[in-house]
C-alpha positions, -999 to +999 in steps of 0.1 A: -244-248+222-244-216+243-217-206+267-216-175+289-187-152+287-169-135+316-177-098+321-145-089+301-157-111+273-129-137+278-133-173+288-112-188+316-082-209+308-098-241+322-127-239+297-111-269+279-113-291+310-150-282+312-156-290+276-139-323+279-160-333+309-189-337+285-214-328+312-225-293+304-244-279+275-244-243+286-214-235+308-221-208+333-187-194+339-188-167+365-161-142+374-155-122+405-158-128+442-187-134+465-217-153+454-208-148+418-174-164+422-161-191+399-186-220+395-170-252+384-184-287+377-152-304+367-131-317+396-094-311+402-068-337+393-059-340+429-092-359+434-082-385+408-075-415+431-112-417+440-126-409+406-138-432+378-127-413+347-135-439+320-168-457+316-171-490+297-193-492+267-219-510+287-218-483+314-215-453+292-253-448+290-258-452+327-228-435+344-217-399+338-179-393+334-159-384+365-181-395+393-172-407+428-178-443+435-199-449+466-221-475+481-258-467+474-280-496+483-311-501+461-347-505+474-355-538+491-386-559+486-401-542+456-412-557+424-391-539+398-406-557+369-440-541+367-444-510+346-475-488+346-492-477+314-481-441+318-445-449+329-417-429+314-399-452+289-366-434+297-366-444+334-342-473+341-370-491+360-406-484+368-426-501+395-463-502+404-471-503+441-505-507+456-505-494+491-524-511+519-557-499+533-562-479+564-548-445+574-513-431+569-499-458+546-463-450+538-449-462+505-411-458+501-397-444+468-377-468+447-347-444+445-341-442+483-306-446+495-281-430+518-282-397+499-320-392+503-350-410+516-386-404+509-422-418+511-456-412+497-481-412+526-516-420+514-550-418+533-534-391+554-552-381+586-532-377+618-496-386+612-465-380+633-435-377+611-413-394+637-428-426+624-406-423+594-379-398+604-361-394+638-373-363+657-337-359+668-325-356+632-312-321+623-321-327+586-353-312+575-381-328+555-395-315+522-433-320+522-454-317+490-492-319+492-504-341+463-540-344+475-570-322+471-573-314+508-552-288+527-525-304+549-522-290+584-487-287+599-487-285+636-458-272+657-471-293+687-466-331+686-494-355+695-520-328+687-554-345+691-575-315+685-595-310+653-572-303+624-593-272+617-587-258+652-575-221+649-539-216+659-510-196+645-489-227+652-511-249+629-513-238+594-520-254+560-500-264+530-525-261+501-528-287+473-498-288+449-477-267+473-448-276+495-431-267+527-399-276+546-408-291+580-388-305+609-388-342+618-412-350+646-440-325+637-475-338+631-493-334+598-530-340+593-561-336+571-597-327+580-608-363+572-591-396+564-597-403+528-579-413+496-577-376+487-551-370+515-517-377+499-483-362+506-447-367+496-420-365+523-384-364+513-353-360+535-321-351+518-293-364+540-262-356+520-268-326+497-231-319+492-223-353+478-250-356+453-228-365+423-212-395+441-242-408+459-268-403+431-248-422+405-232-449+427-256-476+416-259-481+378-295-494+377-309-466+399-303-438+373-299-436+336-292-408+311-323-395+295-326-405+259-338-376+238-358-380+206-339-380+173-329-346+162-328-332+197-294-322+212-279-345+237-282-329+271-268-340+305-301-349+320-305-380+342-337-398+354-341-422+383-364-451+388-400-442+387-428-451+411-465-454+402-487-454+432-517-476+423-540-455+445-567-433+431-567-397+442-598-377+433-590-341+423-605-313+403-578-308+376-591-274+366-590-262+402-556-277+408-543-259+377-558-226+389-587-224+365-625-223+370-642-257+367-667-264+339-703-264+349-715-297+365-679-311+366-670-335+394-636-346+409-618-372+387-596-401+397-558-399+391-528-421+398-495-405+409-461-412+392-429-399+408-392-399+399-361-378+404-342-358+378-305-347+380-289-319+360-255-303+364-249-266+369-254-243+340-274-268+320-310-270+307-332-300+301-344-289+267-374-268+256-405-289+250-442-287+252-460-320+248-451-350+270-451-387+264-486-390+280-514-366+289-507-357+325-506-328+350-471-324+364-454-303+391-418-304+403-404-299+438-368-288+443-347-311+465-310-301+460-295-269+445-311-239+428-329-241+395-358-226+376-388-236+354-390-214+323-418-207+299-415-196+263-437-179+237-428-202+208-414-237+207-394-235+175-378-202+183-367-214+217-353-247+204-334-231+176-318-206+200-299-234+216-276-234+185-270-196+181-240-176+193-236-172+231-251-141+248-226-120+267-242-117+301-226-091+323-222-106+357-213-090+390-215-100+426-252-090+426-264-105+394-265-142+403-289-158+394-284-140+361-312-125+341-321-154+318-341-132+294-308-122+278-299-158+270-331-177+261-351-165+231-388-160+237-386-165+275-416-147+291-419-162+326-398-183+350-401-197+385-370-197+407-367-229+427-348-233+460-348-266+480-384-271+492-400-250+465-427-262+441-437-243+410-473-236+400-489-260+375-483-248+339-509-263+316-542-250+303-569-277+311-594-282+283-622-307+275-609-310+239-577-320+223-560-285+223-528-299+207-546-304+174-523-320+149-492-313+170-498-344+192-524-371+198-517-377+235-551-362+243-569-372+212-599-386+233-600-355+256-634-349+273-648-336+305-640-371+319-604-371+307-593-335+301-564-324+280-534-308+297-521-283+272-486-270+280-467-239+269-431-245+257-411-249+289-378-262+303-359-267+335-327-248+339-301-255+366-281-226+382-262-252+404-261-290+403-298-298+409-320-327+419-357-323+418-387-347+421-414-348+394-450-357+402-473-367+374-511-370+377-523-397+352-560-403+347-569-435+364-584-463+343 
């Protein structure tokens, strides 16, 4: 376990309360004023009347210690019994939804509630966001482009011109990128096809994430790590599989040149939320439970995706002595290179940001004997070969993960 010392090398007196909270793996304890003032996850005793401090044995896996009880209604009218072949086994529930035909079909996420609300909009063409979100709402919408077409965002509502019409008030969000837009704007694609797909998420109560996220036990569960892996405070929501084939060029989407004679391939989209408390990491890993292309869009808080040179070195570093990170009012977020062995690149994520895809895309099983998730890799079903990587949270964070699984 790593902890970060104060600039004078001493730990605060309330370190014990943080240790007892059981939520943090690495405790980022900041001294000084300004933006680098004290960062705390544990709540004061004065809040005790509305806190649930003890979880029953049955709830221990599903509910974190010390969370606020709140009413978070679950999704309505969804079949929660179906589970796609690529579903994450750690998710509390996974559902398969087949959207209807026609343009601009909105599929709600199975983790929607009063904290946040979101949809996948398939067959995107001309779409006014006021259909799903009130144009009078002051809360912004986080848009992630999951299709192979650029998505045009127009500042003028009811814009019936060609999406490609030149205007400084109509610009594009490229594939696998994101933007923060206002409710009521129009989004569009050049043509209505299955390749037009966006995620739209509105975070309604960002300052009450702990209470609202965990208010309903079957919406979230603590991620169960493999044997031998340290127990980390990572939580996963229900997962959605959109049974809707999106044709993409995986090499192009990952920023690589396509092989000769390659053609777009069909993929299904899986989506779920992750929650991680401040000063924690989700564990360094490379291979996933299936062969997929993934990206993450930040929804709440500030975090980072980190890449490492060597898996073993990075994982072993979790158990070495803490690094003394000299902090000042100007050094937050801190320089993580002093604290994570082998770190060579990271992407800082604020709400609305999406990191670039990380894998190398190959036509062969690049994992070799390390994993067989891509044992049948080919030009028709390429291998997504990842560097060792992890998510790190500077503050309490919620992000949404999108996975592209090869369609059967």
